[in-house]
N, C-alpha and C positions, 0 to 999 in steps of 0.2 A: 642615679640615672637611667643605665642599662636595665635595672631590671623594673623601672616604672614603665619604660618604653615598651618591654614584652606584654606588659598588664594592659595599659591603656593609651599608647600613642593614638591620636587624633586621626579617626578615618576621614576620607573624603576632601583633605584638606591641600591634594597636590604636592606632598610634601614626605618623603621619607614611608616609613612603613605602617601597616594597620596595628596595634595593641587587637590582645586578645578580645577584651572589654573595653572598646572604645569610647564607650559613654560612661565607663566608670569613675566616680569621684575618689582621687587620691589622696591619701593625708600622708606626707613623707615627714616622719619625725627623727632628728637625727641622731643618732646613738653611738654613732661608731665614728674613727676619725682615721689617718694615715700618719703610719709612724715616720713614713719618707714622702718627701714630696715626690710626684711623680710616679708613683705605684699604685697600682688598683687595688692592691692586699689591704683592707681594713680590720683593725680593732675595735674590741668594746669591751665594756664592763660590766659587772653585775649591775653596779648604781646605775649607767647611764641606761642600761636595757631596760630596767625595772622601772625607772621614769617615763621611758618612753611607751611601754606596755600599757601603764598606768595611764598616761594619758591618751592611748588609746581606748581603753575602756571607759573612761569619763567622757571621749566625743561620741561613744555607742558607734564605733563599727562592725561592719559585719564581717569582714575578713580581716585574717591578721597574717601578712606574709613575713615569714620571717627566713630571708635568704642567709643564714648563718647557722653555724653550729660551735659547740665548744662543751665543756665539761657542764656535769650536771651542776644544778645550783640551786638550792630549797628555796630563795625568794622567788625565783623565776617561775619556778615551778607552780608555787602558791597562786602566783598571778595569772597564768596560762590557766592552770585549772577554775581560778575563780571567772577569767573571761568566759572559756567554753561552758560551766555548769552554771553560773549565775547569769549572764549577759547572752549566752547563745552566738557567740562569737566564734567561727569557723576558723582555726588556725593550721597555717600550712607551714611546713619547716621543711628545711634541706637538709638530707643527710651526706654525712661524714664520709666523702667517697674515698678518701687516702689517709692512712696512719690508724691511730687508735680507735676501734669503734666506739670506746666507752665515749668519747669526746662528741658523738652524735646527739647530742641534748640542744632542743627539744624535740629532734624527729622521734626520738625512742621513748616517747610518752606514748601512752596508749590510746590518747583521745586527740592524740594530734595527726594530722595526715601529712605523713612522712614522703618525701618525695627524691628520686634517683635522676639522673640525667640519661637518656638514651640518645642514640645517634641517628642518623636520615634513615637508617635499614631497620631501625626499631630495637637495637640492641642496647644493653646495658654494659657499662664499663666499670660495674662494682658490684659486690657482693651484698643480699639483703641483709645480712646480719641477721640481730635480734627485734627490728620495727616489726609492729604486729600488723601495720595498716601500709603497706608498701605500695606505691604508685611509681612507674616511669614517665616519663614527659620528654620532649624535646629539651636537649640542654647540650647538645654539642654544635659546633660554630654555628651559633645563633646570629640574626642579624638584627641589631639593635641599636637604640640612641647611647650616645656617649657624650660627655660636653662639648661645647662650645658648638654645639648645634651639628656635630658631626655622626657617622655611625660606625659600625666595626661589629665582627663578627667575634662573637663571646663564647667560651665555654664554660659548662659547671653544673651543678644541682643546686648553685641559687637561680639559675634562669629556667631550670625546669619548673622550680617551685612558682617561680612567676607565672609560668604557663596555667600552672594548675589552679594558683589564686585566680588567674584571670576567669578560667571555666567557672569556679565556683561562684564568681558575682554573676555570671551568665545565670547559673541555675538560680542564685536568689531573687535574679530579675524577673525570671520566670514563674516562682514560686519565692515569694518574702516569709512563707510560713515554715521552711526548711529547717528544722534543727542539725546542730553540728553532727550529730553520730547520724541523720539520714543522708546530709551531704557526702559523708565518707562511704558510709554504705553505697550510694548511689555510685559513686565513681568507679568503686571498685567491682562493683557488682555487672557494670556496665564495660568495665575496661576488658581488652583483651589481652592473652600471652602474649607477652615479650617473645622476638626472635631467639631462635637457640635452644638447645635441649638440655642447658646446665642445670643438672638437680637443684641447685641452690637459689635458683630463679623461678622453680615451679610455682610457687606461691605471688610472685611477681605480678604485675596486671599494669598494662600498658593504658592510659588513660585515652579515653576514646570519647572526645568533645561532643560529637553530634549523636553518639548514641546514649549518653547523658541526657544531651537537652532534649532528644525527643521523648525520653521518660516523664517530663515535666510541661514540653512545650507543644504542643498538638503542632505539626508543619515544619518543626525545628530543622534544618540542614536539608 
C-alpha cells in the first residue's frame, strides 16, 4: 500500500497525496507475507517471487518495481534477465542499506536500476557498495498511503525505489520506445551529485525527475 501510494496515488481527488505517476496503471502481485500480525516487515520466498515476476512478464508490464532485497537467486536472476532483455521491462530494485551487502539482490545486477534512500537534504545514509548503476531518491520520512485509508511517514530504500519507478513511468509515457538501458542511462546522466564529499558516494547520482523528463518531453516541468 505504501509503495503503491508513492508511485500512483490519484491526483485531484481532494484526498491525501499525489503519486509520482498518478495516471499509471498499477498491477499489485502479492508475493510476500507478514510473519507476525501488526508488523510492517514482510518476507518472501524464491518460489512466490518467481511466480509474481513471471505473472508480470506475461501481463507485459513496462516497469517492475522490486522494493525488496535478499540473497542471490539463480531462478529470479533468469526471470529478471528475461524481463529486461526479451520483454524490455525496466526493473527498479531497492539497495540493502544495512547488513551484508551480498544480500542486496536483485539491485546488484548490472541491468537493474539500483536505488537507495536520500533525506530531505539529498544526503544518502548508506554506502554505494558494488552496485553498477546507483541512484538516490527520496526515501526518508516519506508521507504515503497505509492501510485503512490512512497516511504515515515511512523511511527506507523501498520508498526511494517507488519514486524512481514512478519517474520511469513518466518517461515511458513521454517516449514509449525507450529501452531499459536507455531509461537507466537517462536517469544517471540527468541526475545530480548527492550532497556531501564522501569518496564512496562520488559516483552516486540523485535522480532529477524534471531534468530527465525535459530530455524526452518538450516543456516538461
